[in-house]
C-alpha positions in Angstrom: 89.2 102.9 97.6 88.3 102.2 94.0 87.8 103.8 90.6 84.3 103.5 89.3 84.5 105.5 86.1 87.2 106.8 83.8 86.9 109.3 81.0 89.7 110.2 78.6 89.7 113.1 76.1 92.6 113.5 73.6 94.9 111.3 75.8 97.7 109.5 73.9 95.9 107.4 71.2 92.4 108.0 72.6 90.3 110.8 71.2 87.4 109.8 73.5 87.1 106.9 75.9 84.6 106.2 78.7 84.9 103.1 80.9 83.1 101.8 84.0 85.0 99.4 86.2 84.4 96.6 88.7 85.6 97.3 92.3 87.4 93.9 92.0 89.7 92.9 89.1 89.7 94.6 85.7 91.7 93.0 82.9 92.7 94.6 79.6 93.5 92.0 76.9 95.2 92.8 73.6 98.3 92.6 71.5 101.2 95.0 72.1 101.0 98.6 71.0 97.2 98.7 71.0 96.7 101.2 73.9 96.5 99.0 77.0 99.4 100.6 78.8 98.0 104.1 77.9 94.9 103.3 80.0 97.1 102.2 82.9 99.2 105.3 82.6 96.1 107.5 82.6 95.1 105.9 86.0 98.6 106.6 87.3 98.4 110.2 86.1 95.0 110.6 87.7 96.6 109.6 91.0 100.1 111.2 90.8 99.5 114.1 88.4 102.5 112.9 86.4 103.4 109.9 84.2 105.6 107.0 85.2 106.8 106.7 81.6 107.8 110.3 80.6 108.6 113.6 82.3 107.2 115.5 79.3 103.5 116.1 79.8 103.1 117.2 76.2 103.6 113.6 75.1 100.4 112.6 76.9 98.3 114.9 74.7 96.9 113.3 71.6 98.7 114.2 68.4 97.7 117.7 67.1 95.2 118.2 69.9 95.3 121.4 72.0 94.7 119.7 75.3 94.2 116.3 77.0 91.9 115.4 79.9 91.6 112.6 82.4 88.5 112.4 84.6 87.7 109.8 87.2 85.1 109.0 89.9 86.8 107.6 92.9 85.0 105.9 95.8 86.6 106.6 99.2 85.2 105.5 102.6 83.6 108.9 103.0 81.9 108.9 99.6 82.4 109.5 95.9 85.2 111.9 94.8 85.5 113.3 91.2 89.1 113.9 90.1 90.3 115.6 87.0 93.6 116.3 85.3 93.7 118.8 82.4 96.9 118.8 80.3 97.8 121.6 77.9 100.9 123.0 76.2 101.0 125.7 78.9 100.9 123.2 81.8 98.4 121.2 83.8 95.5 121.8 86.2 94.3 119.4 88.8 90.8 119.4 90.2 89.3 117.7 93.3 85.5 117.6 93.5 85.5 120.1 90.5 87.7 122.6 92.5 91.1 123.5 91.0 93.9 122.9 93.4 96.5 125.7 93.9 99.4 123.2 94.3 99.8 119.7 92.9 100.9 118.6 96.4 97.4 119.4 97.6 96.0 117.1 94.9 98.3 114.1 95.3 97.0 111.6 97.9 93.3 111.8 96.9 93.8 108.5 94.9 96.5 106.1 96.0 97.9 103.7 93.5 100.6 101.0 93.5 102.0 100.5 90.0 103.8 97.2 89.2 105.3 97.1 85.7 108.2 95.0 84.2 110.7 97.9 84.8 109.9 97.5 88.6 111.5 94.1 88.5 114.7 96.1 87.9 114.1 98.1 91.1 116.7 95.9 92.9 119.3 95.7 90.1 118.7 99.1 88.4 120.3 102.4 89.1 120.1 104.3 92.4 117.9 106.9 90.6 115.2 104.3 90.1 115.2 103.5 93.8 115.2 107.1 94.9 112.2 107.7 92.6 110.4 104.7 94.2 111.0 106.1 97.7 109.9 109.7 96.7 106.7 108.6 94.9 105.5 106.3 97.6 106.2 108.7 100.5 104.6 111.5 98.5 101.3 109.6 98.3 101.0 109.4 102.1 102.7 112.6 103.0 102.0 115.9 101.1 104.4 117.7 103.4 107.2 115.4 102.1 106.4 116.5 98.5 106.6 120.1 99.5 110.0 119.6 101.3 111.3 117.6 98.3 110.3 120.4 95.9 112.0 122.9 98.1 115.1 120.7 98.3 115.3 120.3 94.5 115.0 124.1 94.1 117.8 124.8 96.6 120.0 122.1 95.0 119.5 123.8 91.6 120.5 127.2 93.0 123.5 125.8 94.9 124.7 124.0 91.7 124.3 127.1 89.7 126.7 129.0 92.0 129.2 126.1 92.0 129.2 126.1 88.2 129.9 129.9 88.2 133.0 129.3 90.4 134.3 126.4 88.3 138.2 126.5 88.4 138.4 128.8 91.4 139.8 127.9 94.8 137.0 129.2 97.0 133.5 130.6 96.9 133.0 134.2 98.2 129.2 134.5 97.8 126.8 135.3 100.6 123.9 133.7 98.8 125.8 130.4 98.5 126.1 130.2 102.3 122.4 131.1 102.6 121.4 128.4 100.1 123.7 125.9 101.8 122.1 126.5 105.2 118.6 126.1 103.8 119.8 123.1 101.7 121.0 121.3 104.9 117.6 122.0 106.7 115.6 120.6 103.8 118.0 117.6 103.4 117.6 116.6 107.0 113.8 116.6 106.7 113.9 114.4 103.7 116.4 111.9 105.1 114.5 111.6 108.4 111.2 110.9 106.5 113.0 108.4 104.3 114.3 106.5 107.3 110.8 106.4 108.9 109.4 105.1 105.6 112.0 102.4 105.3 111.3 101.2 108.8 107.6 100.8 107.9 108.4 99.2 104.6 110.8 96.7 106.3 108.0 95.8 108.8 105.6 94.8 106.0 108.1 93.5 103.4 110.0 91.0 105.6 107.1 88.7 106.4 105.8 88.9 102.8 109.2 88.0 101.4 109.5 85.1 103.9 106.0 83.8 102.7 106.9 84.0 99.0 110.3 82.2 99.7 108.5 79.5 101.8 110.4 80.7 104.9 113.8 80.1 103.4 114.8 83.8 103.0 114.9 86.8 105.3 114.8 90.2 103.6 116.5 93.3 105.0 116.2 96.8 103.5 118.7 99.5 104.3 118.5 103.2 103.5 122.0 104.4 102.6 122.6 108.2 102.9 125.8 109.1 101.0 126.5 111.5 103.8 126.6 108.7 106.4 123.9 110.2 108.6 122.5 107.7 111.2 118.8 107.3 111.9 119.1 107.6 115.7 120.6 111.1 115.5 118.6 114.2 116.3 117.9 116.7 113.5 120.5 119.0 115.1 123.2 116.3 115.0 122.3 115.4 111.4 122.5 119.1 110.4 125.8 119.6 112.1 127.3 116.4 110.5 126.0 117.3 107.1 127.4 120.8 107.3 130.8 119.3 108.1 130.6 116.9 105.2 129.8 119.7 102.8 132.7 121.8 104.1 135.1 118.8 103.5 133.8 118.3 100.0 133.8 122.0 99.0 136.9 121.8 96.9 135.7 118.7 94.9 132.3 120.4 94.5 133.9 123.4 92.9 136.0 121.2 90.6 132.9 119.2 89.5 130.4 122.1 89.5 127.8 120.0 91.4 126.6 119.2 94.9 128.2 115.9 95.8 126.4 115.2 99.1 122.7 115.0 99.9 119.6 112.9 99.5 119.7 113.3 95.7 122.6 110.8 95.8 121.3 108.4 98.4 120.4 104.7 97.7 118.7 101.6 99.1 120.4 98.3 99.7 118.7 94.9 99.9 120.0 91.9 101.8 118.7 88.3 101.7 120.0 86.1 104.5 122.8 88.7 105.0 123.9 88.8 101.3 123.7 91.9 99.2 121.3 90.7 96.4 122.1 93.6 94.2 125.5 92.0 93.7 125.1 88.4 94.7 121.4 87.6 94.3 119.9 85.4 91.6 117.3 86.8 89.2 114.6 84.9 91.1 115.7 86.5 94.5 115.7 89.9 92.9 112.2 89.4 91.5 110.9 88.1 94.8 112.3 91.2 96.5 110.6 93.5 94.0 107.3 91.7 94.4 107.7 91.8 98.2 108.3 95.6 98.1 105.1 96.2 95.9 102.9 94.0 98.2 104.4 95.7 101.2 103.5 99.1 99.7 99.8 98.0 99.5 99.8 97.1 103.2 101.8 100.3 104.2 99.4 102.6 102.4 96.4 100.7 103.9 97.8 101.3 107.4 98.7 104.9 106.9 95.6 106.0 104.9 93.0 103.7 106.3 92.1 102.3 102.9 93.6 99.9 100.4 95.2 101.6 97.3 94.4 100.7 93.7 96.8 98.2 92.2 98.0 98.6 88.6 99.7 95.4 87.1 101.0 96.5 83.7 102.1 93.4 81.7 103.8 92.0 84.8 102.0 88.6 85.3 103.7 87.1 82.3 107.1 88.1 83.8 106.4 86.1 87.0 106.6 82.3 87.4 103.5 80.4 88.4 104.3 80.4 92.1 105.0 84.1 92.4 102.0 84.8 90.1 99.7 82.8 92.4 101.1 84.4 95.5 100.4 87.9 94.1 96.8 87.0 93.0 96.1 85.3 96.4 97.3 88.4 98.2 95.0 90.8 96.3 92.0 88.5 96.0 88.9 90.4 97.1 90.7 93.1 99.0 92.2 95.5 96.4 90.8 96.9 93.2 93.2 95.7 90.5 93.8 96.6 86.9 95.8 94.1 84.8 97.1 94.3 81.2 98.0 91.2 79.4 98.2 89.7 75.9 96.2 86.7 77.0 94.6 85.2 80.1 95.3 81.7 79.0 97.6 79.9 81.4 96.5 82.1 84.4 94.5 79.5 86.3 93.3 81.5 89.2 89.8 82.3 90.3 90.7 86.0 90.7 91.3 86.3 86.9 88.3 84.0 86.1 85.9 86.3 87.9 87.4 89.5 86.5 85.7 92.1 84.3 87.4 91.7 80.9 88.1 94.5 78.3 89.5 93.9 74.8 91.8 96.5 73.4 92.3 96.7 69.6 93.9 99.7 67.9 92.7 102.2 70.5 89.1 100.7 70.6 88.0 99.2 73.9 85.1 96.9 74.4 83.9 94.9 77.4 
């Protein structure tokens, strides 16, 4: 799949912008704070209906404007598909082929993107929240059902936490609704954990040989999903539900004391091992960066396998963060097979035919020219 045309209205620092892209490599060159990342962000929002930089959609609307709009023409294997996101102070609307979608989960998946930004280099070393977001966003792109289950889980978590806060300082909870919420919470949690295990298995399959290639065969990567509850991937849904129920009963007193749910997929994590060592703790910066790069390249292959088309790759100011070898490996992998958008302050020093044959755009103070 590839994006042919992008149109922005009142988006960030762009009052009006129209761009036509190459199905190959598109590079945005310019100094910092000129608007390069805003274009990248708009492509991400066109795909995911949310920003990777802020949870507040109002920040995406140009200063003093009433609304913002992102329109894009996407080429899929079955033909051209117009997509549109309209942002306003009241909320957002998403349209596929000019038809408004009732739920955002019906919209997500029309355009698949893999974003690689400097903060993704901290995927390994960063907080568990960063890794959970990574899992949820990637599964959500290939499984709308997962997004629906995740929203349901988050709603039940909020309701359960509300009752726990109401009983702060008490010994027990005598509330029928709490038991109902807990039962539904367990059901939703099991669905999410099972889907995450399946996703990690696929990611491992693609990331392991990629990591071996980047490390010249010297390193073997292993990814482990770590549910805080201790659920095992080989268990049946019934066994998982029963175990999770027992864990919640055991932690009830602590939950009342804290006023929050202490067990569930909202507190799970990922672990990365290279040659058997936990690289979050013992890995060098180089190993951590290689792992992050392997994960992103594995995402491309995973989406290609699951969807039947390669996703669009967004490289936001990340080439300068990689050494020459990792940079070359990345560019060799995507060469000719994935539509790619790159932001950089300069292409000097990037001696690769992929960049030499790219369509170049210069960005200066919110003005873009080819």
